[in-house]
Structure formats: structure tokens, C-alpha cells
C-alpha positions, 0 to 999 in steps of 0.5 A, a space after each residue: 523871374 518876375 516879382 512884384 515889389 512895393 516901395 512903402 515910402 510911396 504907399 499910403 497904406 490905404 490912408 487918404 486917397 487909395 483905399 487899396 485900389 491895388 487890392 480891388 483890381 487884383 480881386 476883381 480883374 484877376 480872380 473875378 471876386 468882388 471882395 478886395 479882402 480876397 485879393 492876392 496882395 494886401 497892404 495894411 497900415 500898422 499902428 505906428 502909421 507905417 505900411 506893411 505889404 503881404 505879397 508873394 515874392 515868388 521864392 518858390 519854396 511852396 513848389 517843393 512841398 506840393 505833393 501833386 506837383 500842382 505848383 510850378 514856375 512858368 516861363 517867366 519864373 512865376 510860381 503858378 497853380 495848375 488847377 487841374 492837378 491841385 487837390 486842395 490839400 493846402 500844404 502850400 498854405 501851411 508851409 508859406 512863412 509869408 502867408 501869401 496864399 488865399 483861400 476861397 471857400 467855394 474853390 478847391 484850390 488856393 490862389 496867390 499872386 502871379 505877378 500879373 501887374 494889374 495892381 501896378 496899373 491900379 496903384 495911384 501912387 506908383 508904389 508897385 512895380 514888376 521887376 526881373 530878379 534871379 530865381 532863388 535857390 529852394 530852401 532845403 526841407 
């Protein structure tokens, strides 16, 4: 399955040159939003100067809790949301321990990283990459 990964040793967490170009590209090009805070990934500088990434690792645990089966893996193994089936219950948001789902108040359904690679191209430090990894087992509820 495809998974977005970040090498925090290469990432400047928005200090100096970047200003979160990965987030801006994600919001604008993937979700057609003008606010980088609405991106499906976030890289933040912590108090000690290190970076922390909040991004979907495509674990798939959210698929199990979706009551309408709107969450599915596509042919690349990426968890995607079927907007035609999603009723906006936000069970996935509440269940995700990594808190990767985002919510736009104007939309019914939440959204998340789909490992599209737009952010990879936008990162000026080559800190992001799309990798192929084995699909994990779902955790037992």
C-alpha cells in the first residue's frame, strides 16, 4: 500500500524557508481550499525546536468503525472516503488516535490524507516521500 512518510531530520518544521509549502499545496491542489490549516497533513515545530508530523499512515483502523462503509482501501491500499456514502457521523474522527481527519464546516464528510504525493513535490527539503509498505492488520475492536 502507498504511505506518506516524513524524514524529520530533513524537515525544518516551517522555520526559515519552507513556511509549510507541503500544507499549502495539499489544501489548494487536493482539497481546493485556500487555508493551509485545512490541509490533510501538518508539520509543527515543538518547543524544543524539533518537528512533529501529523499525517495519515493508512493504518485502516478507521475502516472498521465506519457504519456506512464509506471508508475503503483503493487499489493502491490507500484508505479513501466515498463521499456518496458518507453521512457525516464522524465516527472515524473520534476513533483515529492520530487525529488525522480534518473537518470543513461547509462539507458533510471529513477528509484525510490520500497519499497523493502533491506535498512530496512541494517540499523544498525533500523530507516527504511516498513509499510502498505491506498492508497492516486491522486492530481488534
